[in-house]
mmCIF file as gemmi writes it, N, C-alpha and C atoms, coordinates in Angstrom:
data_model
loop_
_atom_site.group_PDB
_atom_site.id
_atom_site.type_symbol
_atom_site.label_atom_id
_atom_site.label_alt_id
_atom_site.label_comp_id
_atom_site.label_asym_id
_atom_site.label_entity_id
_atom_site.label_seq_id
_atom_site.pdbx_PDB_ins_code
_atom_site.Cartn_x
_atom_site.Cartn_y
_atom_site.Cartn_z
_atom_site.occupancy
_atom_site.B_iso_or_equiv
_atom_site.pdbx_formal_charge
_atom_site.auth_seq_id
_atom_site.auth_asym_id
_atom_site.pdbx_PDB_model_num
ATOM 1 N N . MET Axp A 1 ? 72.244 -2.555 13.574 1 0 ? 1 A 1
ATOM 2 C CA . MET Axp A 1 ? 73.47 -2.275 13.052 1 0 ? 1 A 1
ATOM 3 C C . MET Axp A 1 ? 74.171 -2.715 11.364 1 0 ? 1 A 1
ATOM 4 N N . GLY Axp A 2 ? 72.721 -3.135 11.231 1 0 ? 2 A 1
ATOM 5 C CA . GLY Axp A 2 ? 72.555 -3.255 9.389 1 0 ? 2 A 1
ATOM 6 C C . GLY Axp A 2 ? 72.755 -2.325 9.18 1 0 ? 2 A 1
ATOM 7 N N . PHE Axp A 3 ? 71.709 -1.783 9.781 1 0 ? 3 A 1
ATOM 8 C CA . PHE Axp A 3 ? 71.285 -0.243 8.751 1 0 ? 3 A 1
ATOM 9 C C . PHE Axp A 3 ? 72.651 0.841 8.272 1 0 ? 3 A 1
ATOM 10 N N . PHE Axp A 4 ? 73.204 1.055 9.176 1 0 ? 4 A 1
ATOM 11 C CA . PHE Axp A 4 ? 74.357 1.778 9.378 1 0 ? 4 A 1
ATOM 12 C C . PHE Axp A 4 ? 75.556 1.576 8.313 1 0 ? 4 A 1
ATOM 13 N N . LYS Axp A 5 ? 75.637 -0.469 8.905 1 0 ? 5 A 1
ATOM 14 C CA . LYS Axp A 5 ? 76.92 -0.688 7.831 1 0 ? 5 A 1
ATOM 15 C C . LYS Axp A 5 ? 76.217 -0.522 6.418 1 0 ? 5 A 1
ATOM 16 N N . ASN Axp A 6 ? 74.94 -0.896 5.981 1 0 ? 6 A 1
ATOM 17 C CA . ASN Axp A 6 ? 74.688 -0.58 4.357 1 0 ? 6 A 1
ATOM 18 C C . ASN Axp A 6 ? 74.694 1.351 4.292 1 0 ? 6 A 1
ATOM 19 N N . PHE Axp A 7 ? 74.88 1.982 5.055 1 0 ? 7 A 1
ATOM 20 C CA . PHE Axp A 7 ? 74.373 3.179 4.349 1 0 ? 7 A 1
ATOM 21 C C . PHE Axp A 7 ? 76.126 4.056 4.588 1 0 ? 7 A 1
ATOM 22 N N . TYR Axp A 8 ? 76.448 3.325 5.714 1 0 ? 8 A 1
ATOM 23 C CA . TYR Axp A 8 ? 78.016 3.362 4.869 1 0 ? 8 A 1
ATOM 24 C C . TYR Axp A 8 ? 79.225 3.336 4.148 1 0 ? 8 A 1
ATOM 25 N N . ARG Axp A 9 ? 78.368 2.235 3.746 1 0 ? 9 A 1
ATOM 26 C CA . ARG Axp A 9 ? 78.878 1.72 2.123 1 0 ? 9 A 1
ATOM 27 C C . ARG Axp A 9 ? 78.856 2.06 1.298 1 0 ? 9 A 1
ATOM 28 N N . LYS Axp A 10 ? 77.506 2.793 1.165 1 0 ? 10 A 1
ATOM 29 C CA . LYS Axp A 10 ? 76.736 3.793 -0.033 1 0 ? 10 A 1
ATOM 30 C C . LYS Axp A 10 ? 77.353 5.352 -0.477 1 0 ? 10 A 1
ATOM 31 N N . ILE Axp A 11 ? 78.053 5.968 1.192 1 0 ? 11 A 1
ATOM 32 C CA . ILE Axp A 11 ? 78.522 6.663 1.348 1 0 ? 11 A 1
ATOM 33 C C . ILE Axp A 11 ? 80.016 6.537 1.316 1 0 ? 11 A 1
ATOM 34 N N . VAL Axp A 12 ? 80.687 6.111 1.62 1 0 ? 12 A 1
ATOM 35 C CA . VAL Axp A 12 ? 82.418 5.71 1.649 1 0 ? 12 A 1
ATOM 36 C C . VAL Axp A 12 ? 82.767 4.396 0.481 1 0 ? 12 A 1
ATOM 37 N N . PRO Axp A 13 ? 83.023 4.585 -0.47 1 0 ? 13 A 1
ATOM 38 C CA . PRO Axp A 13 ? 83.624 3.75 -1.516 1 0 ? 13 A 1
ATOM 39 C C . PRO Axp A 13 ? 85.154 2.938 -1.236 1 0 ? 13 A 1
ATOM 40 N N . GLN Axp A 14 ? 84.616 1.565 -1.203 1 0 ? 14 A 1
ATOM 41 C CA . GLN Axp A 14 ? 86.246 0.531 -0.611 1 0 ? 14 A 1
ATOM 42 C C . GLN Axp A 14 ? 87.384 0.994 -1.224 1 0 ? 14 A 1
ATOM 43 N N . SER Axp A 15 ? 87.637 2.078 -2.005 1 0 ? 15 A 1
ATOM 44 C CA . SER Axp A 15 ? 88.991 2.001 -2.708 1 0 ? 15 A 1
ATOM 45 C C . SER Axp A 15 ? 89.116 3.28 -1.996 1 0 ? 15 A 1
ATOM 46 N N . VAL Axp A 16 ? 88.339 4.221 -0.96 1 0 ? 16 A 1
ATOM 47 C CA . VAL Axp A 16 ? 88.846 5.439 -0.139 1 0 ? 16 A 1
ATOM 48 C C . VAL Axp A 16 ? 90.439 5.517 0.121 1 0 ? 16 A 1
ATOM 49 N N . TRP Axp A 17 ? 91.317 6.471 0.072 1 0 ? 17 A 1
ATOM 50 C CA . TRP Axp A 17 ? 92.752 6.219 1.236 1 0 ? 17 A 1
ATOM 51 C C . TRP Axp A 17 ? 92.728 7.181 1.55 1 0 ? 17 A 1
ATOM 52 N N . ALA Axp A 18 ? 91.273 8.466 1.838 1 0 ? 18 A 1
ATOM 53 C CA . ALA Axp A 18 ? 92.041 8.89 2.566 1 0 ? 18 A 1
ATOM 54 C C . ALA Axp A 18 ? 90.86 9.989 2.715 1 0 ? 18 A 1
ATOM 55 N N . ARG Axp A 19 ? 90.686 10.717 3.949 1 0 ? 19 A 1
ATOM 56 C CA . ARG Axp A 19 ? 89.116 11.338 4.466 1 0 ? 19 A 1
ATOM 57 C C . ARG Axp A 19 ? 89.355 12.45 5.323 1 0 ? 19 A 1
ATOM 58 N N . PRO Axp A 20 ? 88.46 13.386 4.882 1 0 ? 20 A 1
ATOM 59 C CA . PRO Axp A 20 ? 88.403 14.842 5.755 1 0 ? 20 A 1
ATOM 60 C C . PRO Axp A 20 ? 89.16 14.521 6.502 1 0 ? 20 A 1
ATOM 61 N N . GLU Axp A 21 ? 89.704 15.811 6.988 1 0 ? 21 A 1
ATOM 62 C CA . GLU Axp A 21 ? 90.755 15.536 8.68 1 0 ? 21 A 1
ATOM 63 C C . GLU Axp A 21 ? 91.863 15.054 9.249 1 0 ? 21 A 1
ATOM 64 N N . MET Axp A 22 ? 92.142 14.096 7.673 1 0 ? 22 A 1
ATOM 65 C CA . MET Axp A 22 ? 93.213 13.638 8.184 1 0 ? 22 A 1
ATOM 66 C C . MET Axp A 22 ? 95.091 13.93 7.907 1 0 ? 22 A 1
ATOM 67 N N . SER Axp A 23 ? 95.614 14.171 8.273 1 0 ? 23 A 1
ATOM 68 C CA . SER Axp A 23 ? 96.987 14.156 8.21 1 0 ? 23 A 1
ATOM 69 C C . SER Axp A 23 ? 97.698 13.393 7.382 1 0 ? 23 A 1
ATOM 70 N N . VAL Axp A 24 ? 98.54 13.89 6.04 1 0 ? 24 A 1
ATOM 71 C CA . VAL Axp A 24 ? 98.881 13.312 5.162 1 0 ? 24 A 1
ATOM 72 C C . VAL Axp A 24 ? 100.585 13.888 4.798 1 0 ? 24 A 1
ATOM 73 N N . THR Axp A 25 ? 101.377 13.376 4.788 1 0 ? 25 A 1
ATOM 74 C CA . THR Axp A 25 ? 102.594 13.795 4.495 1 0 ? 25 A 1
ATOM 75 C C . THR Axp A 25 ? 102.971 13.466 3.058 1 0 ? 25 A 1
ATOM 76 N N . PHE Axp A 26 ? 103.806 14.372 2.703 1 0 ? 26 A 1
ATOM 77 C CA . PHE Axp A 26 ? 104.485 14.694 1.183 1 0 ? 26 A 1
ATOM 78 C C . PHE Axp A 26 ? 105.781 13.79 1.579 1 0 ? 26 A 1
ATOM 79 N N . ARG Axp A 27 ? 106.258 13.238 0.254 1 0 ? 27 A 1
ATOM 80 C CA . ARG Axp A 27 ? 106.856 12.586 0.097 1 0 ? 27 A 1
ATOM 81 C C . ARG Axp A 27 ? 108.333 13.172 0.037 1 0 ? 27 A 1
ATOM 82 N N . ALA Axp A 28 ? 109.236 13.299 0.892 1 0 ? 28 A 1
ATOM 83 C CA . ALA Axp A 28 ? 110.788 13.884 0.562 1 0 ? 28 A 1
ATOM 84 C C . ALA Axp A 28 ? 110.731 14.458 -0.701 1 0 ? 28 A 1
ATOM 85 N N . GLU Axp A 29 ? 111.12 13.17 -1.426 1 0 ? 29 A 1
ATOM 86 C CA . GLU Axp A 29 ? 111.57 13.752 -2.811 1 0 ? 29 A 1
ATOM 87 C C . GLU Axp A 29 ? 110.347 14.901 -3.855 1 0 ? 29 A 1
ATOM 88 N N . ILE Axp A 30 ? 109.247 15.699 -3.114 1 0 ? 30 A 1
ATOM 89 C CA . ILE Axp A 30 ? 108.597 16.355 -4.073 1 0 ? 30 A 1
ATOM 90 C C . ILE Axp A 30 ? 108.672 17.567 -2.707 1 0 ? 30 A 1
ATOM 91 N N . MET Axp A 31 ? 109.208 17.143 -1.813 1 0 ? 31 A 1
ATOM 92 C CA . MET Axp A 31 ? 109.619 18.736 -0.844 1 0 ? 31 A 1
ATOM 93 C C . MET Axp A 31 ? 111.425 18.632 -0.089 1 0 ? 31 A 1
ATOM 94 N N . PRO Axp A 32 ? 112.294 18.83 -1.063 1 0 ? 32 A 1
ATOM 95 C CA . PRO Axp A 32 ? 113.295 18.682 -0.756 1 0 ? 32 A 1
ATOM 96 C C . PRO Axp A 32 ? 113.78 19.089 0.291 1 0 ? 32 A 1
ATOM 97 N N . GLY Axp A 33 ? 114.701 19.036 1.399 1 0 ? 33 A 1
ATOM 98 C CA . GLY Axp A 33 ? 115.491 20.334 2.328 1 0 ? 33 A 1
ATOM 99 C C . GLY Axp A 33 ? 114.393 20.383 3.6 1 0 ? 33 A 1
ATOM 100 N N . LYS Axp A 34 ? 113.132 19.624 3.828 1 0 ? 34 A 1
ATOM 101 C CA . LYS Axp A 34 ? 112.232 19.889 4.396 1 0 ? 34 A 1
ATOM 102 C C . LYS Axp A 34 ? 111.876 18.735 5.756 1 0 ? 34 A 1
ATOM 103 N N . ASN Axp A 35 ? 111.667 19.294 6.829 1 0 ? 35 A 1
ATOM 104 C CA . ASN Axp A 35 ? 111.453 17.535 7.584 1 0 ? 35 A 1
ATOM 105 C C . ASN Axp A 35 ? 109.832 17.565 7.857 1 0 ? 35 A 1
ATOM 106 N N . ARG Axp A 36 ? 109.512 16.039 8.568 1 0 ? 36 A 1
ATOM 107 C CA . ARG Axp A 36 ? 108.514 15.795 7.761 1 0 ? 36 A 1
ATOM 108 C C . ARG Axp A 36 ? 107.531 16.724 8.524 1 0 ? 36 A 1
ATOM 109 N N . GLN Axp A 37 ? 107.62 17.319 9.907 1 0 ? 37 A 1
ATOM 110 C CA . GLN Axp A 37 ? 106.243 18.423 9.967 1 0 ? 37 A 1
ATOM 111 C C . GLN Axp A 37 ? 105.835 19.192 8.959 1 0 ? 37 A 1
ATOM 112 N N . GLU Axp A 38 ? 107.353 20.03 8.265 1 0 ? 38 A 1
ATOM 113 C CA . GLU Axp A 38 ? 107.023 21.034 7.326 1 0 ? 38 A 1
ATOM 114 C C . GLU Axp A 38 ? 106.422 20.4 6.586 1 0 ? 38 A 1
ATOM 115 N N . ARG Axp A 39 ? 106.796 19.305 6.369 1 0 ? 39 A 1
ATOM 116 C CA . ARG Axp A 39 ? 105.664 18.396 4.656 1 0 ? 39 A 1
ATOM 117 C C . ARG Axp A 39 ? 104.928 17.959 5.093 1 0 ? 39 A 1
ATOM 118 N N . THR Axp A 40 ? 103.598 18.104 6.535 1 0 ? 40 A 1
ATOM 119 C CA . THR Axp A 40 ? 102.833 17.477 6.896 1 0 ? 40 A 1
ATOM 120 C C . THR Axp A 40 ? 101.417 18.352 6.864 1 0 ? 40 A 1
ATOM 121 N N . PHE Axp A 41 ? 100.28 17.939 6.186 1 0 ? 41 A 1
ATOM 122 C CA . PHE Axp A 41 ? 99.267 18.71 6.345 1 0 ? 41 A 1
ATOM 123 C C . PHE Axp A 41 ? 97.789 18.269 6.428 1 0 ? 41 A 1
ATOM 124 N N . ARG Axp A 42 ? 96.798 18.72 6.626 1 0 ? 42 A 1
ATOM 125 C CA . ARG Axp A 42 ? 95.82 18.553 6.878 1 0 ? 42 A 1
ATOM 126 C C . ARG Axp A 42 ? 94.64 18.412 5.492 1 0 ? 42 A 1
ATOM 127 N N . ILE Axp A 43 ? 93.445 16.919 5.366 1 0 ? 43 A 1
ATOM 128 C CA . ILE Axp A 43 ? 92.902 17.357 4.087 1 0 ? 43 A 1
ATOM 129 C C . ILE Axp A 43 ? 91.672 18.232 4.375 1 0 ? 43 A 1
ATOM 130 N N . LYS Axp A 44 ? 91.483 18.709 3.599 1 0 ? 44 A 1
ATOM 131 C CA . LYS Axp A 44 ? 89.869 19.764 3.433 1 0 ? 44 A 1
ATOM 132 C C . LYS Axp A 44 ? 88.74 18.737 3.098 1 0 ? 44 A 1
ATOM 133 N N . GLU Axp A 45 ? 89.24 18.372 1.876 1 0 ? 45 A 1
ATOM 134 C CA . GLU Axp A 45 ? 88.598 17.724 0.829 1 0 ? 45 A 1
ATOM 135 C C . GLU Axp A 45 ? 88.823 16.723 -0.252 1 0 ? 45 A 1
ATOM 136 N N . VAL Axp A 46 ? 88.118 15.751 0.308 1 0 ? 46 A 1
ATOM 137 C CA . VAL Axp A 46 ? 88.23 14.326 -1.041 1 0 ? 46 A 1
ATOM 138 C C . VAL Axp A 46 ? 86.835 14.393 -2.082 1 0 ? 46 A 1
ATOM 139 N N . LEU Axp A 47 ? 87.558 14.808 -3.298 1 0 ? 47 A 1
ATOM 140 C CA . LEU Axp A 47 ? 87.117 14.472 -4.407 1 0 ? 47 A 1
ATOM 141 C C . LEU Axp A 47 ? 86.499 13.794 -5.066 1 0 ? 47 A 1
ATOM 142 N N . PRO Axp A 48 ? 85.957 13.462 -6.081 1 0 ? 48 A 1
ATOM 143 C CA . PRO Axp A 48 ? 85.09 11.941 -6.337 1 0 ? 48 A 1
ATOM 144 C C . PRO Axp A 48 ? 86.214 11.446 -7.437 1 0 ? 48 A 1
ATOM 145 N N . ASN Axp A 49 ? 87.432 12.242 -7.887 1 0 ? 49 A 1
ATOM 146 C CA . ASN Axp A 49 ? 88.403 11.385 -8.185 1 0 ? 49 A 1
ATOM 147 C C . ASN Axp A 49 ? 89.159 11.543 -7.73 1 0 ? 49 A 1
ATOM 148 N N . GLY Axp A 50 ? 89.648 11.369 -6.798 1 0 ? 50 A 1
ATOM 149 C CA . GLY Axp A 50 ? 90.198 10.548 -5.802 1 0 ? 50 A 1
ATOM 150 C C . GLY Axp A 50 ? 91.87 11.448 -5.011 1 0 ? 50 A 1
ATOM 151 N N . ARG Axp A 51 ? 90.997 12.697 -5.447 1 0 ? 51 A 1
ATOM 152 C CA . ARG Axp A 51 ? 92.522 13.06 -5.427 1 0 ? 51 A 1
ATOM 153 C C . ARG Axp A 51 ? 92.019 14.183 -4.208 1 0 ? 51 A 1
ATOM 154 N N . VAL Axp A 52 ? 92.769 14.518 -3.24 1 0 ? 52 A 1
ATOM 155 C CA . VAL Axp A 52 ? 92.281 16.099 -2.782 1 0 ? 52 A 1
ATOM 156 C C . VAL Axp A 52 ? 93.311 17.073 -2.353 1 0 ? 52 A 1
ATOM 157 N N . ILE Axp A 53 ? 92.248 18.16 -1.788 1 0 ? 53 A 1
ATOM 158 C CA . ILE Axp A 53 ? 92.796 19.075 -1.205 1 0 ? 53 A 1
ATOM 159 C C . ILE Axp A 53 ? 92.75 19.439 0.237 1 0 ? 53 A 1
ATOM 160 N N . LEU Axp A 54 ? 93.95 20.66 0.506 1 0 ? 54 A 1
ATOM 161 C CA . LEU Axp A 54 ? 94.863 20.332 1.677 1 0 ? 54 A 1
ATOM 162 C C . LEU Axp A 54 ? 94.078 22.261 2.16 1 0 ? 54 A 1
ATOM 163 N N . TYR Axp A 55 ? 94.021 21.973 3.827 1 0 ? 55 A 1
ATOM 164 C CA . TYR Axp A 55 ? 94.262 23.396 4.439 1 0 ? 55 A 1
ATOM 165 C C . TYR Axp A 55 ? 95.745 23.986 4.239 1 0 ? 55 A 1
ATOM 166 N N . ASP Axp A 56 ? 95.586 24.98 3.967 1 0 ? 56 A 1
ATOM 167 C CA . ASP Axp A 56 ? 97.037 25.869 3.617 1 0 ? 56 A 1
ATOM 168 C C . ASP Axp A 56 ? 98.164 25.64 2.908 1 0 ? 56 A 1
ATOM 169 N N . PHE Axp A 57 ? 97.683 24.373 1.734 1 0 ? 57 A 1
ATOM 170 C CA . PHE Axp A 57 ? 98.203 24.293 0.72 1 0 ? 57 A 1
ATOM 171 C C . PHE Axp A 57 ? 97.685 24.276 -0.84 1 0 ? 57 A 1
ATOM 172 N N . THR Axp A 58 ? 97.681 25.337 -2.082 1 0 ? 58 A 1
ATOM 173 C CA . THR Axp A 58 ? 97.073 25.218 -3.129 1 0 ? 58 A 1
ATOM 174 C C . THR Axp A 58 ? 96.867 23.982 -3.947 1 0 ? 58 A 1
ATOM 175 N N . GLY Axp A 59 ? 96.46 23.465 -4.8 1 0 ? 59 A 1
ATOM 176 C CA . GLY Axp A 59 ? 96.246 22.334 -5.667 1 0 ? 59 A 1
ATOM 177 C C . GLY Axp A 59 ? 95.293 21.706 -5.319 1 0 ? 59 A 1
ATOM 178 N N . GLU Axp A 60 ? 95.366 20.978 -6.064 1 0 ? 60 A 1
ATOM 179 C CA . GLU Axp A 60 ? 94.774 19.233 -5.652 1 0 ? 60 A 1
ATOM 180 C C . GLU Axp A 60 ? 95.773 18.642 -6.244 1 0 ? 60 A 1
ATOM 181 N N . HIS Axp A 61 ? 95.663 17.699 -5.343 1 0 ? 61 A 1
ATOM 182 C CA . HIS Axp A 61 ? 97.189 16.097 -5.047 1 0 ? 61 A 1
ATOM 183 C C . HIS Axp A 61 ? 96.615 14.988 -5.36 1 0 ? 61 A 1
ATOM 184 N N . ARG Axp A 62 ? 96.833 14.53 -5.82 1 0 ? 62 A 1
ATOM 185 C CA . ARG Axp A 62 ? 96.788 12.842 -5.541 1 0 ? 62 A 1
ATOM 186 C C . ARG Axp A 62 ? 97.601 11.873 -4.829 1 0 ? 62 A 1
ATOM 187 N N . GLN Axp A 63 ? 96.907 10.737 -4.913 1 0 ? 63 A 1
ATOM 188 C CA . GLN Axp A 63 ? 98.084 9.557 -3.445 1 0 ? 63 A 1
ATOM 189 C C . GLN Axp A 63 ? 99.033 9.484 -3.598 1 0 ? 63 A 1
ATOM 190 N N . SER Axp A 64 ? 99.987 8.978 -4.811 1 0 ? 64 A 1
ATOM 191 C CA . SER Axp A 64 ? 100.845 9.105 -4.902 1 0 ? 64 A 1
ATOM 192 C C . SER Axp A 64 ? 102.284 10.417 -4.69 1 0 ? 64 A 1
ATOM 193 N N . SER Axp A 65 ? 101.868 11.557 -4.025 1 0 ? 65 A 1
ATOM 194 C CA . SER Axp A 65 ? 102.089 12.747 -4.138 1 0 ? 65 A 1
ATOM 195 C C . SER Axp A 65 ? 102.732 12.177 -2.293 1 0 ? 65 A 1
ATOM 196 N N . PHE Axp A 66 ? 102.167 11.55 -1.456 1 0 ? 66 A 1
ATOM 197 C CA . PHE Axp A 66 ? 101.728 11.365 -0.268 1 0 ? 66 A 1
ATOM 198 C C . PHE Axp A 66 ? 102.925 10.358 -0.127 1 0 ? 66 A 1
ATOM 199 N N . GLU Axp A 67 ? 103.483 9.849 1.369 1 0 ? 67 A 1
ATOM 200 C CA . GLU Axp A 67 ? 103.819 8.892 1.98 1 0 ? 67 A 1
ATOM 201 C C . GLU Axp A 67 ? 102.741 8.241 2.373 1 0 ? 67 A 1
ATOM 202 N N . PRO Axp A 68 ? 102.875 6.29 2.262 1 0 ? 68 A 1
ATOM 203 C CA . PRO Axp A 68 ? 102.121 6.049 2.691 1 0 ? 68 A 1
ATOM 204 C C . PRO Axp A 68 ? 101.639 6.212 4.141 1 0 ? 68 A 1
ATOM 205 N N . VAL Axp A 69 ? 99.841 6.019 4.084 1 0 ? 69 A 1
ATOM 206 C CA . VAL Axp A 69 ? 99.422 5.673 5.602 1 0 ? 69 A 1
ATOM 207 C C . VAL Axp A 69 ? 99.901 4.953 6.319 1 0 ? 69 A 1
ATOM 208 N N . ASN Axp A 70 ? 100.774 5.14 7.686 1 0 ? 70 A 1
ATOM 209 C CA . ASN Axp A 70 ? 101.031 4.049 8.598 1 0 ? 70 A 1
ATOM 210 C C . ASN Axp A 70 ? 100.251 4.133 10.318 1 0 ? 70 A 1
ATOM 211 N N . PHE Axp A 71 ? 98.976 3.157 10.217 1 0 ? 71 A 1
ATOM 212 C CA . PHE Axp A 71 ? 98.59 3.738 11.387 1 0 ? 71 A 1
ATOM 213 C C . PHE Axp A 71 ? 98.899 3.22 12.046 1 0 ? 71 A 1
ATOM 214 N N . LYS Axp A 72 ? 99.961 2.36 12.705 1 0 ? 72 A 1
ATOM 215 C CA . LYS Axp A 72 ? 100.744 2.441 13.494 1 0 ? 72 A 1
ATOM 216 C C . LYS Axp A 72 ? 101.51 2.949 13.96 1 0 ? 72 A 1
ATOM 217 N N . ARG Axp A 73 ? 102.066 4.516 13.538 1 0 ? 73 A 1
ATOM 218 C CA . ARG Axp A 73 ? 102.994 5.707 13.977 1 0 ? 73 A 1
ATOM 219 C C . ARG Axp A 73 ? 102.296 6.006 15.041 1 0 ? 73 A 1
ATOM 220 N N . GLN Axp A 74 ? 103.301 6.601 16.074 1 0 ? 74 A 1
ATOM 221 C CA . GLN Axp A 74 ? 102.84 7.034 17.023 1 0 ? 74 A 1
ATOM 222 C C . GLN Axp A 74 ? 102.942 9.091 16.944 1 0 ? 74 A 1
ATOM 223 N N . ASN Axp A 75 ? 102.076 9.426 16.791 1 0 ? 75 A 1
ATOM 224 C CA . ASN Axp A 75 ? 102.154 10.682 16.801 1 0 ? 75 A 1
ATOM 225 C C . ASN Axp A 75 ? 102.613 11.111 17.631 1 0 ? 75 A 1
ATOM 226 N N . PRO Axp A 76 ? 103.866 12.261 17.919 1 0 ? 76 A 1
ATOM 227 C CA . PRO Axp A 76 ? 105.119 13.086 18.367 1 0 ? 76 A 1
ATOM 228 C C . PRO Axp A 76 ? 104.088 13.866 19.049 1 0 ? 76 A 1
């Protein structure tokens, strides 16, 4: 168990806020007039600088562009 724990720590830095295939939702101020489902995208890649690339949406995006992640929220 100790080997995998140390291996994981070396691969994933502690300050990572996103992971590939995770869903994120743009803040409503960035996409006014769109509902939550239209503002939700999946992460394709996390870049070393902390920005993400999304599926079906162009460009690099930073953490402050998205709503805070709520792990207790139920998916519809």
